[in-house]
C-alpha positions, 0 to 999 in steps of 0.5 A, spaced: 235 662 202 234 664 195 234 658 192 228 655 196 224 662 194 226 661 187 223 654 187 217 656 190 216 661 185 217 656 180 212 651 183 207 657 183 208 659 176 207 652 174 201 652 177 198 658 174 200 656 167 197 649 168 190 652 171 189 659 169 192 659 162 189 652 160 182 654 161 181 660 156 185 656 151 180 650 152 174 656 151 177 659 145 178 652 142 171 649 144 167 655 142 170 656 135 168 648 134 161 650 136 161 655 131 164 651 126 159 645 128 153 649 128 153 655 124 157 652 118 152 654 113 152 661 115 160 662 114 163 662 107 170 659 106 174 664 109 170 665 115 171 657 116 178 658 115 179 663 120 176 659 125 180 653 123 186 657 124 184 660 131 183 653 133 190 650 131 193 656 134 189 655 141 191 647 140 199 649 139 199 654 145 196 648 149 202 643 147 207 649 149 204 649 155 204 642 157 211 642 154 213 647 159 210 644 165 214 637 163 220 641 163 219 644 169 217 637 172 223 634 170 227 638 175 224 637 181 223 631 186 227 625 188 230 620 183 228 613 183 234 609 180 233 602 178 235 598 172 231 600 166 230 595 160 231 600 155 230 595 149 223 594 151 221 601 152 224 603 146 219 598 142 213 600 146 214 607 144 216 605 137 209 601 136 206 607 139 208 612 134 206 607 128 199 606 131 199 614 131 201 613 123 199 607 121 200 609 113 207 610 115 213 605 113 219 606 118 224 600 119 225 600 127 232 597 129 232 596 137 238 592 139 237 587 144 239 587 152 239 595 152 239 597 160 241 603 164 240 605 171 236 611 172 229 613 173 224 609 169 219 615 168 224 620 166 228 615 162 221 614 158 221 621 157 228 621 154 226 616 149 219 619 147 222 625 145 228 622 142 224 617 138 219 622 137 224 627 133 227 621 129 219 619 127 218 626 125 224 628 122 224 622 117 217 623 115 219 625 108 224 619 107 220 614 102 225 609 106 225 611 113 230 608 118 230 608 126 236 605 130 237 605 137 243 602 140 249 602 144 256 605 143 262 604 148 266 610 149 274 611 149 274 611 157 269 605 157 263 608 159 257 606 154 253 611 151 246 609 148 244 612 141 238 614 137 239 614 130 235 616 124 236 617 116 231 624 116 232 631 115 239 632 119 242 638 121 248 643 120 253 641 126 255 649 126 248 650 130 249 643 134 250 648 140 243 650 139 240 644 139 238 643 147 236 650 148 229 652 150 225 655 144 231 653 139 229 650 133 233 649 127 227 647 122 221 652 121 214 650 124 212 649 117 217 644 115 216 640 122 211 641 128 214 642 135 215 646 141 222 647 141 222 644 148 223 637 148 231 636 147 232 641 153 227 637 157 232 631 155 238 634 156 236 636 163 234 629 165 240 627 163 244 632 167 240 630 173 242 623 172 249 625 172 250 623 164 251 628 158 248 628 151 251 630 144 249 629 137 251 628 130 248 630 124 249 633 117 243 636 113 239 631 109 243 625 112 240 624 118 242 625 125 244 621 132 243 623 139 248 619 144 247 619 151 250 616 158 246 616 165 
């Protein structure tokens, strides 16, 4: 009896977050932009900077709300499992990332014939988060490289992986990677909400799989997962 009640409370919370918090954030962002546009000549540099910071904070909060809602959504609903072409999906996501930052030179190596049996919508969330992280954490590499491939495990199972040569992380803190709001880099170094990997882990676990990571500071990271 407690479980359905908890699920109803979670859904009510998600609805409230989605509607009741987004509206005031849109107002803060929108009216700040109006002031910047229409009263710019009356504001000194310090005033313009303050309004810019208000807008940035509102947009950051909106991103956090979206991430929390995504985390909530992946725990609900039935899985619709079917063969998923991971190779094609990863190439599409990589192309999207490149279009968003056309000035970056990133070598993306994606293995052929990568497939999994899973919910296509959720698998895309996994790949989007992992490739997005790889793209983000290689931003300071002049010769960035991202690889998507497969690795056969000792028990015969096949794990897919996303590897990059970016900032990496200290393996002593690997247990924190998949926690909500856990970040191993400051927001000044790399932007983010601290929710993406927690979402990835929940999706993988819903599929009965597991996810783990290897890395070293300054030497990149590799995220492995099975479904």
